[in-house]
VEXKELO-834437 format. One line per 10 residues: number of its first residue (from 0); their letters; for each residue x, y, z of N, C-alpha, C, O. Coordinates in nm, 2 decimals, always signed. Layout:
! residues N
NUM> a> X,Y,Z,X,Y,Z,X,Y,Z,X,Y,Z; ... .
This chain:
! residues 189
0> mntqapffpa> +17.08,+7.44,+16.39,+16.90,+7.54,+16.40,+16.88,+7.50,+16.47,+16.87,+7.38,+16.49; +16.84,+7.59,+16.55,+16.74,+7.56,+16.72,+16.62,+7.53,+16.69,+16.54,+7.63,+16.66; +16.56,+7.38,+16.68,+16.42,+7.35,+16.64,+16.30,+7.40,+16.74,+16.18,+7.43,+16.72; +16.38,+7.41,+16.89,+16.33,+7.42,+17.02,+16.24,+7.56,+17.02,+16.29,+7.65,+16.96; +16.11,+7.58,+17.08,+16.04,+7.68,+17.10,+16.10,+7.75,+17.19,+16.14,+7.67,+17.28; +16.13,+7.88,+17.23,+16.20,+7.95,+17.31,+16.11,+7.95,+17.48,+16.00,+8.00,+17.46; +16.11,+7.94,+17.57,+16.05,+7.93,+17.68,+16.02,+8.07,+17.77,+16.10,+8.14,+17.82; +15.88,+8.07,+17.76,+15.80,+8.22,+17.81,+15.78,+8.17,+17.93,+15.74,+8.06,+17.95; +15.82,+8.29,+18.03,+15.73,+8.29,+18.19,+15.64,+8.33,+18.19,+15.62,+8.44,+18.13; +15.52,+8.24,+18.28,+15.37,+8.27,+18.26,+15.35,+8.47,+18.28,+15.24,+8.52,+18.24 .
10> kpvlklpsri> +15.46,+8.54,+18.32,+15.43,+8.66,+18.32,+15.54,+8.72,+18.31,+15.63,+8.72,+18.39; +15.55,+8.77,+18.20,+15.66,+8.82,+18.09,+15.69,+9.00,+18.18,+15.61,+9.08,+18.23; +15.85,+9.01,+18.16,+15.87,+9.13,+18.21,+15.85,+9.23,+18.10,+15.90,+9.20,+17.99; +15.80,+9.32,+18.11,+15.79,+9.42,+17.99,+15.87,+9.55,+18.03,+15.81,+9.66,+18.04; +15.97,+9.53,+18.05,+16.05,+9.67,+18.09,+16.13,+9.70,+17.97,+16.19,+9.62,+17.90; +16.13,+9.82,+17.96,+16.20,+9.88,+17.86,+16.32,+9.95,+17.90,+16.31,+10.05,+17.98; +16.48,+9.91,+17.86,+16.56,+9.94,+17.89,+16.59,+10.08,+17.88,+16.51,+10.12,+17.79; +16.67,+10.20,+17.91,+16.71,+10.31,+17.88,+16.80,+10.33,+17.74,+16.92,+10.29,+17.73; +16.75,+10.38,+17.66,+16.85,+10.40,+17.53,+16.94,+10.54,+17.56,+17.01,+10.55,+17.46; +16.96,+10.62,+17.63,+17.00,+10.73,+17.69,+17.10,+10.71,+17.81,+17.05,+10.76,+17.91 .
20> egggsgagga> +17.20,+10.67,+17.83,+17.31,+10.67,+17.91,+17.40,+10.80,+17.96,+17.47,+10.88,+17.89; +17.36,+10.80,+18.11,+17.40,+10.95,+18.14,+17.34,+11.06,+18.09,+17.25,+11.05,+18.00; +17.38,+11.15,+18.14,+17.30,+11.28,+18.07,+17.18,+11.32,+18.09,+17.11,+11.40,+18.02; +17.14,+11.26,+18.18,+16.99,+11.25,+18.19,+16.94,+11.38,+18.35,+17.01,+11.41,+18.44; +16.85,+11.41,+18.33,+16.80,+11.54,+18.42,+16.77,+11.46,+18.55,+16.76,+11.54,+18.65; +16.75,+11.33,+18.56,+16.68,+11.32,+18.69,+16.78,+11.16,+18.70,+16.86,+11.10,+18.63; +16.73,+11.14,+18.80,+16.83,+11.02,+18.90,+16.77,+10.85,+18.81,+16.65,+10.83,+18.78; +16.84,+10.78,+18.79,+16.84,+10.66,+18.76,+16.73,+10.61,+18.65,+16.63,+10.55,+18.66; +16.81,+10.66,+18.51,+16.76,+10.64,+18.40,+16.62,+10.70,+18.36,+16.55,+10.64,+18.29; +16.57,+10.83,+18.41,+16.49,+10.90,+18.37,+16.52,+10.94,+18.26,+16.64,+10.92,+18.23 .
30> vpaacppfte> +16.47,+11.01,+18.16,+16.48,+11.04,+18.02,+16.45,+11.21,+18.02,+16.37,+11.28,+18.08; +16.59,+11.22,+17.92,+16.63,+11.35,+17.97,+16.48,+11.44,+17.94,+16.40,+11.36,+17.90; +16.45,+11.56,+17.94,+16.33,+11.65,+17.88,+16.41,+11.74,+17.72,+16.36,+11.82,+17.65; +16.48,+11.69,+17.72,+16.53,+11.68,+17.57,+16.49,+11.62,+17.46,+16.51,+11.67,+17.34; +16.41,+11.48,+17.48,+16.40,+11.37,+17.41,+16.25,+11.38,+17.47,+16.22,+11.32,+17.57; +16.15,+11.46,+17.39,+15.97,+11.47,+17.41,+15.92,+11.35,+17.31,+15.80,+11.32,+17.31; +16.02,+11.27,+17.22,+15.91,+11.16,+17.10,+15.96,+11.05,+17.19,+15.90,+10.94,+17.17; +16.05,+11.03,+17.28,+16.10,+10.93,+17.37,+15.99,+10.89,+17.47,+15.93,+10.78,+17.49; +15.96,+11.02,+17.53,+15.88,+10.98,+17.65,+15.76,+10.98,+17.59,+15.71,+10.87,+17.61; +15.67,+11.06,+17.50,+15.56,+10.98,+17.41,+15.55,+10.84,+17.39,+15.45,+10.78,+17.41 .
40> elaafrerea> +15.67,+10.77,+17.36,+15.69,+10.62,+17.31,+15.64,+10.58,+17.40,+15.52,+10.53,+17.41; +15.75,+10.60,+17.53,+15.74,+10.55,+17.66,+15.64,+10.52,+17.73,+15.62,+10.42,+17.80; +15.54,+10.66,+17.71,+15.39,+10.65,+17.80,+15.33,+10.57,+17.71,+15.25,+10.51,+17.78; +15.30,+10.51,+17.55,+15.24,+10.50,+17.49,+15.29,+10.30,+17.54,+15.20,+10.22,+17.54; +15.40,+10.27,+17.57,+15.45,+10.15,+17.59,+15.36,+10.08,+17.69,+15.28,+9.99,+17.70; +15.41,+10.18,+17.76,+15.36,+10.14,+17.95,+15.21,+10.15,+17.93,+15.16,+10.06,+18.00; +15.11,+10.22,+17.86,+14.97,+10.21,+17.86,+14.93,+10.04,+17.78,+14.85,+9.96,+17.81; +15.02,+10.06,+17.70,+14.99,+9.95,+17.63,+15.02,+9.83,+17.72,+14.93,+9.75,+17.74; +15.12,+9.82,+17.76,+15.17,+9.70,+17.89,+15.09,+9.69,+18.01,+15.11,+9.61,+18.09; +14.97,+9.81,+18.01,+14.91,+9.78,+18.15,+14.75,+9.69,+18.09,+14.67,+9.62,+18.15 .
50> nlrayeerlr> +14.77,+9.73,+17.92,+14.61,+9.68,+17.87,+14.64,+9.54,+17.87,+14.56,+9.46,+17.93; +14.79,+9.49,+17.80,+14.81,+9.35,+17.82,+14.83,+9.27,+17.92,+14.84,+9.15,+17.91; +14.84,+9.36,+18.03,+14.87,+9.27,+18.19,+14.68,+9.25,+18.23,+14.62,+9.15,+18.28; +14.63,+9.37,+18.18,+14.48,+9.34,+18.23,+14.41,+9.23,+18.19,+14.37,+9.14,+18.26; +14.41,+9.23,+18.01,+14.34,+9.14,+17.92,+14.41,+9.01,+17.97,+14.34,+8.91,+17.98; +14.57,+8.99,+18.00,+14.57,+8.85,+18.03,+14.53,+8.80,+18.18,+14.55,+8.68,+18.22; +14.48,+8.87,+18.23,+14.43,+8.89,+18.40,+14.29,+8.82,+18.35,+14.26,+8.70,+18.37; +14.23,+8.91,+18.30,+14.10,+8.86,+18.23,+14.10,+8.74,+18.18,+14.04,+8.66,+18.24; +14.17,+8.71,+18.08,+14.16,+8.55,+18.03,+14.21,+8.44,+18.09,+14.18,+8.33,+18.05; +14.28,+8.46,+18.23,+14.34,+8.35,+18.33,+14.19,+8.34,+18.44,+14.16,+8.24,+18.50 .
60> agqaqldarm> +14.13,+8.46,+18.43,+14.02,+8.41,+18.50,+13.88,+8.36,+18.46,+13.80,+8.30,+18.54; +13.86,+8.39,+18.33,+13.76,+8.36,+18.21,+13.80,+8.23,+18.22,+13.70,+8.17,+18.25; +13.94,+8.13,+18.21,+13.98,+8.05,+18.19,+13.97,+7.95,+18.29,+13.96,+7.83,+18.27; +13.98,+8.02,+18.46,+13.96,+7.92,+18.52,+13.83,+7.90,+18.59,+13.81,+7.81,+18.67; +13.72,+8.01,+18.56,+13.59,+7.97,+18.55,+13.57,+7.85,+18.45,+13.51,+7.76,+18.51; +13.59,+7.83,+18.35,+13.57,+7.70,+18.28,+13.59,+7.63,+18.29,+13.50,+7.55,+18.27; +13.73,+7.60,+18.34,+13.79,+7.50,+18.40,+13.70,+7.41,+18.54,+13.66,+7.29,+18.57; +13.68,+7.58,+18.60,+13.57,+7.52,+18.74,+13.43,+7.44,+18.68,+13.40,+7.33,+18.72; +13.34,+7.51,+18.59,+13.24,+7.48,+18.54,+13.26,+7.33,+18.49,+13.21,+7.23,+18.55; +13.34,+7.31,+18.39,+13.39,+7.20,+18.33,+13.42,+7.04,+18.43,+13.38,+6.92,+18.42 .
70> gaplgsgspf> +13.48,+7.09,+18.50,+13.57,+7.00,+18.59,+13.67,+6.90,+18.50,+13.71,+6.79,+18.52; +13.70,+6.99,+18.40,+13.85,+6.95,+18.33,+13.99,+7.02,+18.34,+14.02,+7.13,+18.29; +14.05,+6.94,+18.40,+14.21,+7.01,+18.37,+14.20,+7.08,+18.28,+14.09,+7.12,+18.24; +14.32,+7.13,+18.23,+14.36,+7.20,+18.10,+14.43,+7.13,+18.02,+14.54,+7.09,+18.06; +14.38,+7.09,+17.86,+14.48,+7.00,+17.79,+14.42,+6.85,+17.85,+14.49,+6.76,+17.90; +14.27,+6.87,+17.83,+14.19,+6.74,+17.83,+14.25,+6.64,+17.74,+14.32,+6.55,+17.77; +14.19,+6.69,+17.61,+14.25,+6.58,+17.51,+14.15,+6.61,+17.41,+14.10,+6.72,+17.39; +14.13,+6.47,+17.32,+14.02,+6.53,+17.24,+13.87,+6.48,+17.29,+13.84,+6.37,+17.34; +13.77,+6.60,+17.26,+13.66,+6.58,+17.31,+13.60,+6.45,+17.26,+13.49,+6.46,+17.30; +13.61,+6.35,+17.20,+13.56,+6.22,+17.16,+13.64,+6.11,+17.23,+13.63,+5.99,+17.21 .
80> arssssspft> +13.73,+6.17,+17.32,+13.82,+6.02,+17.42,+13.70,+6.01,+17.54,+13.62,+6.08,+17.59; +13.73,+5.88,+17.56,+13.62,+5.83,+17.65,+13.67,+5.86,+17.77,+13.78,+5.86,+17.81; +13.51,+5.89,+17.84,+13.54,+6.01,+18.00,+13.59,+5.86,+18.10,+13.57,+5.75,+18.06; +13.65,+5.89,+18.24,+13.70,+5.81,+18.30,+13.59,+5.73,+18.37,+13.60,+5.61,+18.38; +13.48,+5.79,+18.40,+13.32,+5.76,+18.45,+13.28,+5.69,+18.33,+13.30,+5.72,+18.21; +13.19,+5.54,+18.41,+13.13,+5.48,+18.32,+13.05,+5.55,+18.23,+13.06,+5.52,+18.11; +12.97,+5.63,+18.28,+12.88,+5.71,+18.21,+12.88,+5.87,+18.27,+12.86,+5.92,+18.39; +12.91,+5.93,+18.15,+12.96,+6.06,+18.20,+12.86,+6.18,+18.28,+12.90,+6.26,+18.35; +12.74,+6.16,+18.25,+12.63,+6.24,+18.27,+12.51,+6.20,+18.35,+12.40,+6.25,+18.36; +12.55,+6.11,+18.41,+12.47,+6.06,+18.53,+12.54,+5.97,+18.64,+12.63,+5.90,+18.60 .
90> gagdagleaa> +12.50,+5.98,+18.76,+12.58,+5.92,+18.89,+12.51,+5.83,+18.90,+12.58,+5.78,+18.99; +12.41,+5.74,+18.88,+12.34,+5.62,+18.90,+12.37,+5.50,+18.80,+12.36,+5.38,+18.82; +12.41,+5.56,+18.68,+12.45,+5.45,+18.54,+12.31,+5.39,+18.48,+12.24,+5.30,+18.50; +12.31,+5.49,+18.41,+12.20,+5.50,+18.33,+12.21,+5.39,+18.21,+12.28,+5.43,+18.11; +12.17,+5.27,+18.19,+12.19,+5.17,+18.12,+12.18,+5.21,+17.93,+12.24,+5.15,+17.83; +12.09,+5.32,+17.93,+12.06,+5.31,+17.78,+12.16,+5.44,+17.76,+12.20,+5.47,+17.65; +12.18,+5.51,+17.86,+12.30,+5.65,+17.82,+12.43,+5.57,+17.79,+12.51,+5.61,+17.71; +12.43,+5.49,+17.85,+12.59,+5.41,+17.86,+12.58,+5.31,+17.70,+12.68,+5.30,+17.63; +12.47,+5.27,+17.68,+12.45,+5.19,+17.52,+12.47,+5.31,+17.40,+12.54,+5.30,+17.30; +12.43,+5.39,+17.42,+12.42,+5.50,+17.33,+12.60,+5.53,+17.33,+12.66,+5.50,+17.23 .
100> wnkfhrahal> +12.66,+5.59,+17.46,+12.80,+5.62,+17.46,+12.87,+5.54,+17.37,+12.96,+5.58,+17.29; +12.81,+5.40,+17.41,+12.91,+5.31,+17.34,+12.86,+5.28,+17.19,+12.93,+5.22,+17.11; +12.76,+5.31,+17.16,+12.72,+5.35,+17.02,+12.83,+5.43,+16.96,+12.93,+5.38,+16.90; +12.82,+5.52,+16.98,+12.89,+5.67,+16.96,+13.04,+5.63,+16.96,+13.10,+5.65,+16.85; +13.10,+5.58,+17.05,+13.22,+5.56,+17.04,+13.28,+5.42,+16.92,+13.40,+5.41,+16.88; +13.17,+5.36,+16.89,+13.21,+5.23,+16.84,+13.20,+5.33,+16.70,+13.29,+5.33,+16.62; +13.10,+5.39,+16.68,+13.04,+5.46,+16.50,+13.18,+5.51,+16.53,+13.26,+5.44,+16.47; +13.24,+5.62,+16.60,+13.34,+5.71,+16.56,+13.46,+5.64,+16.52,+13.52,+5.67,+16.42; +13.48,+5.54,+16.59,+13.60,+5.43,+16.57,+13.59,+5.37,+16.40,+13.67,+5.36,+16.31; +13.45,+5.33,+16.38,+13.45,+5.34,+16.22,+13.46,+5.41,+16.11,+13.48,+5.37,+15.99 .
110> leadqrhlrd> +13.44,+5.52,+16.15,+13.45,+5.66,+16.09,+13.61,+5.65,+16.09,+13.65,+5.61,+15.97; +13.69,+5.67,+16.16,+13.82,+5.67,+16.16,+13.87,+5.56,+16.07,+13.94,+5.58,+15.97; +13.84,+5.45,+16.11,+13.86,+5.33,+16.04,+13.85,+5.34,+15.87,+13.94,+5.31,+15.78; +13.74,+5.40,+15.85,+13.70,+5.43,+15.69,+13.78,+5.53,+15.65,+13.84,+5.52,+15.54; +13.79,+5.67,+15.72,+13.89,+5.74,+15.64,+14.05,+5.67,+15.65,+14.09,+5.62,+15.55; +14.10,+5.67,+15.70,+14.21,+5.59,+15.70,+14.23,+5.52,+15.56,+14.32,+5.55,+15.48; +14.14,+5.44,+15.53,+14.10,+5.34,+15.41,+14.10,+5.42,+15.31,+14.18,+5.41,+15.22; +14.03,+5.48,+15.30,+13.99,+5.61,+15.18,+14.10,+5.67,+15.16,+14.13,+5.68,+15.04; +14.21,+5.76,+15.26,+14.35,+5.82,+15.25,+14.43,+5.70,+15.16,+14.49,+5.72,+15.05; +14.41,+5.56,+15.22,+14.51,+5.47,+15.15,+14.50,+5.45,+15.04,+14.59,+5.45,+14.95 .
120> ermalhetek> +14.38,+5.44,+15.02,+14.30,+5.41,+14.86,+14.34,+5.54,+14.75,+14.38,+5.52,+14.63; +14.32,+5.66,+14.82,+14.31,+5.74,+14.73,+14.48,+5.76,+14.72,+14.50,+5.79,+14.60; +14.59,+5.75,+14.79,+14.70,+5.76,+14.77,+14.73,+5.65,+14.70,+14.84,+5.68,+14.67; +14.70,+5.54,+14.66,+14.70,+5.45,+14.57,+14.68,+5.45,+14.41,+14.74,+5.39,+14.32; +14.55,+5.54,+14.43,+14.51,+5.57,+14.31,+14.59,+5.70,+14.21,+14.59,+5.73,+14.09; +14.67,+5.77,+14.34,+14.75,+5.87,+14.27,+14.88,+5.85,+14.21,+14.92,+5.93,+14.12; +14.98,+5.72,+14.27,+15.04,+5.64,+14.23,+14.99,+5.58,+14.13,+15.06,+5.58,+14.02; +14.87,+5.53,+14.14,+14.88,+5.45,+13.98,+14.87,+5.56,+13.89,+14.95,+5.54,+13.80; +14.81,+5.67,+13.87,+14.78,+5.77,+13.80,+14.92,+5.84,+13.77,+14.95,+5.88,+13.66; +14.99,+5.85,+13.87,+15.13,+5.90,+13.80,+15.20,+5.78,+13.71,+15.24,+5.81,+13.60 .
130> qlrqredgva> +15.21,+5.62,+13.77,+15.26,+5.54,+13.69,+15.18,+5.56,+13.54,+15.26,+5.59,+13.45; +15.05,+5.54,+13.50,+15.00,+5.55,+13.40,+15.07,+5.69,+13.29,+15.13,+5.67,+13.18; +15.05,+5.80,+13.35,+15.11,+5.92,+13.28,+15.23,+5.91,+13.27,+15.26,+5.99,+13.18; +15.33,+5.84,+13.32,+15.50,+5.83,+13.25,+15.46,+5.71,+13.16,+15.48,+5.75,+13.05; +15.41,+5.60,+13.16,+15.42,+5.56,+13.07,+15.32,+5.55,+12.95,+15.32,+5.45,+12.88; +15.25,+5.64,+12.94,+15.17,+5.71,+12.85,+15.27,+5.81,+12.78,+15.25,+5.82,+12.66; +15.37,+5.89,+12.83,+15.43,+5.98,+12.79,+15.55,+5.90,+12.74,+15.58,+5.93,+12.63; +15.64,+5.79,+12.81,+15.69,+5.69,+12.72,+15.65,+5.66,+12.60,+15.71,+5.71,+12.51; +15.53,+5.58,+12.57,+15.44,+5.54,+12.40,+15.46,+5.64,+12.33,+15.50,+5.63,+12.22; +15.43,+5.78,+12.39,+15.38,+5.87,+12.30,+15.54,+5.92,+12.24,+15.55,+5.97,+12.12 .
140> sreaelaere> +15.65,+5.90,+12.33,+15.75,+5.94,+12.25,+15.83,+5.83,+12.18,+15.93,+5.87,+12.11; +15.80,+5.67,+12.19,+15.88,+5.60,+12.10,+15.77,+5.63,+11.96,+15.80,+5.67,+11.85; +15.67,+5.59,+12.00,+15.54,+5.65,+11.82,+15.61,+5.75,+11.82,+15.70,+5.70,+11.74; +15.66,+5.87,+11.85,+15.70,+5.98,+11.74,+15.88,+5.94,+11.68,+15.91,+5.98,+11.57; +15.95,+5.88,+11.76,+16.08,+5.82,+11.73,+16.05,+5.75,+11.61,+16.10,+5.78,+11.50; +15.96,+5.62,+11.63,+15.95,+5.52,+11.55,+15.86,+5.64,+11.42,+15.91,+5.60,+11.31; +15.81,+5.71,+11.40,+15.73,+5.79,+11.29,+15.83,+5.88,+11.20,+15.83,+5.91,+11.08; +15.96,+5.90,+11.34,+16.04,+5.99,+11.23,+16.13,+5.91,+11.19,+16.21,+5.97,+11.12; +16.16,+5.76,+11.20,+16.26,+5.66,+11.16,+16.17,+5.64,+11.02,+16.21,+5.67,+10.90; +16.06,+5.58,+11.04,+15.99,+5.53,+10.88,+15.98,+5.69,+10.80,+16.01,+5.67,+10.68 .
150> rvlvekkpar> +15.96,+5.78,+10.81,+15.97,+5.91,+10.72,+16.13,+5.92,+10.67,+16.16,+5.96,+10.56; +16.19,+5.89,+10.74,+16.34,+5.87,+10.72,+16.37,+5.75,+10.60,+16.42,+5.77,+10.49; +16.34,+5.63,+10.64,+16.34,+5.53,+10.58,+16.26,+5.58,+10.41,+16.30,+5.58,+10.29; +16.17,+5.62,+10.46,+16.09,+5.62,+10.30,+16.15,+5.70,+10.19,+16.16,+5.66,+10.08; +16.19,+5.85,+10.23,+16.27,+5.94,+10.20,+16.41,+5.89,+10.12,+16.44,+5.92,+10.01; +16.47,+5.82,+10.21,+16.58,+5.74,+10.15,+16.57,+5.64,+10.03,+16.64,+5.64,+9.93; +16.45,+5.55,+10.05,+16.44,+5.44,+9.93,+16.38,+5.49,+9.83,+16.29,+5.58,+9.83; +16.45,+5.42,+9.71,+16.45,+5.46,+9.57,+16.27,+5.41,+9.57,+16.20,+5.35,+9.65; +16.26,+5.46,+9.45,+16.10,+5.47,+9.40,+16.09,+5.32,+9.30,+15.99,+5.25,+9.30; +16.19,+5.29,+9.23,+16.17,+5.15,+9.13,+16.16,+5.05,+9.24,+16.08,+4.96,+9.22 .
160> vasardasav> +16.25,+5.05,+9.37,+16.21,+4.95,+9.47,+16.06,+4.95,+9.54,+15.98,+4.86,+9.55; +16.06,+5.08,+9.58,+15.93,+5.07,+9.63,+15.80,+5.03,+9.55,+15.69,+5.00,+9.61; +15.83,+5.03,+9.38,+15.68,+5.00,+9.32,+15.70,+4.89,+9.33,+15.59,+4.83,+9.35; +15.84,+4.78,+9.33,+15.89,+4.61,+9.30,+15.80,+4.58,+9.39,+15.71,+4.50,+9.37; +15.81,+4.65,+9.50,+15.82,+4.52,+9.61,+15.60,+4.57,+9.63,+15.51,+4.49,+9.68; +15.58,+4.70,+9.59,+15.42,+4.70,+9.57,+15.35,+4.57,+9.49,+15.24,+4.52,+9.53; +15.42,+4.55,+9.39,+15.34,+4.48,+9.30,+15.36,+4.34,+9.36,+15.43,+4.32,+9.46; +15.27,+4.24,+9.29,+15.22,+4.10,+9.36,+15.34,+4.01,+9.30,+15.44,+4.04,+9.23; +15.32,+3.90,+9.34,+15.45,+3.83,+9.28,+15.44,+3.77,+9.16,+15.54,+3.77,+9.08; +15.32,+3.73,+9.13,+15.27,+3.71,+8.97,+15.30,+3.80,+8.88,+15.35,+3.78,+8.77 .
170> erlttapfrm> +15.26,+3.94,+8.95,+15.33,+4.05,+8.81,+15.48,+4.05,+8.82,+15.55,+4.10,+8.72; +15.55,+4.01,+8.92,+15.67,+4.05,+8.91,+15.74,+3.92,+8.83,+15.84,+3.93,+8.76; +15.68,+3.80,+8.84,+15.73,+3.69,+8.73,+15.72,+3.71,+8.60,+15.80,+3.67,+8.52; +15.58,+3.80,+8.55,+15.54,+3.81,+8.44,+15.65,+3.93,+8.35,+15.68,+3.91,+8.24; +15.68,+4.04,+8.42,+15.72,+4.12,+8.39,+15.92,+4.14,+8.39,+15.99,+4.21,+8.32; +15.95,+4.02,+8.50,+16.08,+4.06,+8.51,+16.14,+4.02,+8.37,+16.25,+4.06,+8.36; +16.09,+3.95,+8.27,+16.21,+3.91,+8.12,+16.20,+4.03,+8.06,+16.31,+4.08,+8.02; +16.06,+4.14,+8.05,+16.09,+4.22,+7.97,+16.17,+4.35,+8.01,+16.23,+4.43,+7.94; +16.16,+4.34,+8.15,+16.24,+4.47,+8.25,+16.41,+4.47,+8.22,+16.49,+4.56,+8.21; +16.42,+4.28,+8.20,+16.55,+4.26,+8.19,+16.64,+4.32,+8.04,+16.73,+4.40,+8.01 .
180> aksifkaae> +16.52,+4.23,+7.95,+16.54,+4.26,+7.84,+16.56,+4.45,+7.78,+16.65,+4.49,+7.71; +16.46,+4.52,+7.83,+16.48,+4.65,+7.81,+16.60,+4.69,+7.91,+16.63,+4.80,+7.86; +16.65,+4.67,+7.98,+16.76,+4.70,+8.08,+16.88,+4.66,+7.95,+16.95,+4.75,+7.92; +16.90,+4.56,+7.89,+16.99,+4.51,+7.82,+17.02,+4.61,+7.68,+17.13,+4.65,+7.63; +16.87,+4.62,+7.63,+16.90,+4.70,+7.54,+16.91,+4.85,+7.53,+16.95,+4.91,+7.43; +16.88,+4.89,+7.63,+16.88,+5.03,+7.67,+17.06,+5.05,+7.70,+17.11,+5.15,+7.66; +17.13,+4.94,+7.78,+17.28,+4.98,+7.79,+17.33,+4.95,+7.64,+17.44,+5.01,+7.63; +17.30,+4.89,+7.54,+17.35,+4.87,+7.41,+17.37,+4.99,+7.33,+17.48,+5.03,+7.28; +17.27,+5.05,+7.34,+17.23,+5.19,+7.27,+17.33,+5.30,+7.31,+17.31,+5.41,+7.27 .
């Protein structure tokens, strides 16, 4: 894939090739009289071309005037960039103005540093939130899995074993002989 932008000349050539070859009534690519829609379109295209050329000339003249007033060439860069002269608005070198510009440039540098720091903190916070959400999802899935296992175990467990475990140790010791006798006498019957 071609990633470069195509080069366009400063003054574009806006000539339209003739779509009709030969068979013309005039010489040199004249449009035949049998195609009035093409002649109307061609006239409209030529009028647009003339308007665009005039507009381009007005823009170039306006840009040249702006460049002459500002005294800066095209593409001078950031409006906050330091001027090549020590004091941009005075010729003699006003110390107060120079100090004010230095303060401005220092404040601008501090603002940019704070913006970078804030952006880095915001990115770190987003990463931390993402990790927390992942951990929360993992804990929730483990809790659901554990609850399901507990439910399955409770369903499989016999009722006698559950009640025996629920009883205290003293109750189990005192009732054990009676339960044993009960089971022996039931088996004899």
